[in-house]
Legacy VTK file of the C-alpha trace (Angstrom):
# vtk DataFile Version 3.0
C-alpha trace
ASCII
DATASET POLYDATA
POINTS 80 float
-19.008 24.123 41.565
-16.792 21.130 41.161
-16.346 22.148 37.560
-15.383 25.497 38.181
-12.251 24.518 40.249
-11.066 21.791 37.612
-11.619 24.758 34.691
-8.969 26.856 36.339
-6.492 23.583 35.968
-7.403 23.057 31.905
-4.888 24.421 29.837
-5.622 26.360 26.328
-6.084 23.244 24.152
-8.132 21.569 26.716
-10.708 24.630 26.751
-10.707 24.507 23.182
-11.663 21.058 22.789
-14.625 21.800 25.276
-15.429 25.284 23.320
-15.655 23.112 20.039
-17.330 19.800 20.804
-20.360 20.342 18.589
-18.295 21.203 15.710
-16.136 18.180 16.406
-18.826 15.944 16.094
-19.516 17.037 12.538
-15.990 17.332 11.583
-14.258 14.839 13.362
-12.056 14.767 16.695
-8.719 16.709 16.558
-5.338 14.999 17.720
-4.939 15.405 21.555
-1.566 13.982 21.741
1.212 16.260 23.584
3.458 18.130 21.961
6.323 17.868 24.332
8.121 14.463 24.129
11.349 13.037 23.652
12.669 12.207 20.109
12.993 8.864 19.431
16.232 7.651 17.287
13.774 6.857 14.157
12.559 10.449 14.593
16.451 11.825 14.526
17.507 9.748 11.705
14.406 11.013 9.599
15.305 14.875 10.626
18.746 14.166 9.128
17.516 12.804 6.211
15.236 15.491 5.655
17.766 18.399 6.284
19.979 16.594 3.942
17.518 16.487 1.151
16.982 20.290 1.782
20.714 21.198 1.089
20.385 19.805 -2.411
17.848 22.695 -3.228
18.094 26.149 -3.672
15.308 28.799 -4.040
15.341 31.328 -6.682
13.345 34.430 -6.478
12.142 36.343 -9.697
11.679 39.827 -10.129
8.090 39.666 -9.927
8.349 38.124 -6.494
7.463 34.712 -7.275
9.731 31.861 -6.160
10.977 28.339 -7.576
13.201 25.647 -6.530
16.241 24.403 -8.617
19.018 21.795 -7.852
22.384 23.437 -6.169
24.186 20.775 -8.143
22.652 19.813 -11.549
24.275 16.883 -12.181
23.377 15.458 -8.512
20.408 12.874 -9.446
20.581 11.149 -6.011
16.969 12.440 -5.190
15.415 12.529 -8.535
LINES 1 81
80 0 1 2 3 4 5 6 7 8 9 10 11 12 13 14 15 16 17 18 19 20 21 22 23 24 25 26 27 28 29 30 31 32 33 34 35 36 37 38 39 40 41 42 43 44 45 46 47 48 49 50 51 52 53 54 55 56 57 58 59 60 61 62 63 64 65 66 67 68 69 70 71 72 73 74 75 76 77 78 79
């Protein structure tokens, strides 16, 4: 009876973790950390660096639908 009242308060990830308990015993635990948190200054710097890196590349699509990545400026060797 006490369990029924606590089940209503579980979020989707908690229900999933409970339902997959035996699988986790075999394959290992899942990460249970919160996805909602403030960004640290280190993460902000890393994000800015990654965004700058992606601006140096361009995706080209071939007529057959395949894609490949080329540098926007072939003379720029900063990340290669």
